[in-house]
matplotlib code that plots the C-alpha trace (Angstrom):
import matplotlib.pyplot as plt

x = [49.1, 49.2, 47.1, 46.4, 45.8, 44.6, 46.4, 48.8, 51.8, 50.1, 51.0, 54.8, 54.7, 53.0, 55.3, 58.4, 56.9, 56.3, 59.8, 61.4, 59.3, 60.7, 64.3, 65.0, 66.1, 67.6, 64.6, 62.6, 59.1, 58.0, 55.7, 53.3, 51.5, 54.8, 55.8, 52.5, 52.6, 56.2, 55.2, 52.3, 54.6, 57.0, 54.5, 53.1, 56.5, 57.4, 54.2, 54.1, 56.2, 54.1, 50.9, 52.2, 53.4, 50.1, 48.4, 50.4, 52.3]
y = [-3.3, -6.7, -9.8, -12.1, -15.8, -17.0, -20.2, -20.3, -20.8, -23.2, -26.3, -26.9, -28.4, -25.4, -23.0, -24.9, -25.1, -21.3, -20.6, -23.0, -21.3, -18.0, -19.2, -20.0, -23.6, -24.2, -22.9, -25.3, -24.8, -24.5, -27.0, -24.7, -27.4, -28.7, -25.2, -24.4, -27.6, -26.9, -23.4, -24.7, -27.2, -24.5, -22.2, -24.9, -25.8, -22.2, -21.6, -24.7, -23.3, -20.2, -22.2, -24.5, -21.5, -19.8, -23.1, -23.3, -26.5]
z = [-40.1, -38.2, -37.7, -34.9, -35.1, -31.7, -30.6, -33.6, -31.3, -28.9, -31.0, -31.0, -34.5, -36.0, -34.3, -35.5, -39.1, -39.1, -37.8, -40.3, -43.2, -41.8, -42.3, -38.7, -39.4, -36.0, -34.1, -32.0, -30.9, -27.2, -25.6, -23.9, -22.1, -20.5, -19.8, -18.1, -16.1, -15.0, -14.0, -11.8, -10.1, -9.4, -8.0, -5.8, -4.4, -3.8, -1.9, 0.1, 2.9, 3.3, 3.3, 6.0, 8.0, 7.8, 8.7, 11.9, 11.0]

ax = plt.figure().add_subplot(projection="3d")
ax.plot(x, y, z, "-o")
ax.set_aspect("equal")
plt.show()
């Protein structure tokens, strides 16, 4: 049996509190907004060369 709480780990403070409660005192939460933004920037930078090549620049 399991449960699902949508968005529970979307907030770093909530994630860190839950991990601390579970006994993981050294654990830190992940800032999903920052991770998402960094991933988008990385994707944009990686695809820039291909887009330029396809555009004929």
